[in-house]
C-alpha positions in Angstrom: 0.0 -0.1 -0.2 1.1 3.4 -0.7 -0.1 6.7 0.6 0.2 9.5 -2.4 0.5 12.9 -1.1 -0.1 15.4 -3.6 0.5 19.1 -3.0 -1.4 21.6 -5.3 -2.7 20.3 -8.3 -4.1 22.5 -11.2 -7.8 21.4 -11.3 -11.1 22.9 -11.2 -11.0 22.0 -7.6 -9.7 25.2 -6.5 -12.4 26.8 -8.5 -14.6 28.8 -5.8 -12.6 26.4 -3.3 -11.1 29.9 -1.2 -11.6 33.5 -1.3 -8.0 33.7 -2.2 -6.9 33.0 -5.9 -4.8 30.0 -6.2 -1.4 30.3 -8.2 -2.8 27.2 -10.5 0.4 28.0 -12.9 2.4 26.8 -9.8 1.1 23.6 -8.9 1.4 20.5 -10.4 -0.6 19.0 -13.3 -2.9 15.9 -13.3 -0.6 14.3 -15.6 2.5 14.7 -13.6 0.7 12.9 -10.4 -0.5 10.5 -13.1 2.4 9.6 -14.2 4.4 9.5 -11.0 1.5 7.3 -9.8 2.1 4.7 -12.8 5.7 4.5 -12.2 5.1 3.7 -8.7 3.4 0.9 -9.5 5.6 -0.4 -12.3 8.1 -0.7 -9.6 9.9 -3.9 -8.5 8.1 -6.3 -6.6 11.0 -6.1 -3.9 10.4 -2.5 -3.7 7.9 -0.9 -1.4 7.0 2.6 -1.8 5.3 3.5 1.7 4.7 7.3 0.6 4.8 9.2 -2.4 5.2 13.0 -2.0 4.7 15.3 -4.7 5.1 18.9 -4.6 5.8 21.5 -7.4 9.3 23.2 -7.4 7.4 26.4 -6.2 5.5 25.0 -3.6 5.6 27.3 -0.4 5.9 24.4 1.5 9.7 23.9 1.0 12.0 27.2 2.2 15.0 25.9 0.0 14.7 25.6 -3.9 17.6 24.0 -6.0 20.0 26.7 -7.4 
């Protein structure tokens, strides 16, 4: 079993979800999330991914960004 924990995903969910405007251009795309899930499912049977944490490089949860 794998817990899939995506950050913000640019979907219609955000329309009216908050009084603030969501920066959809900085969010993950649904395709990026789907691709990561498929790759996880294709992993060798001897490897277990307990968590799949996905975040955009611009996600504000991270205080340090790669150079």
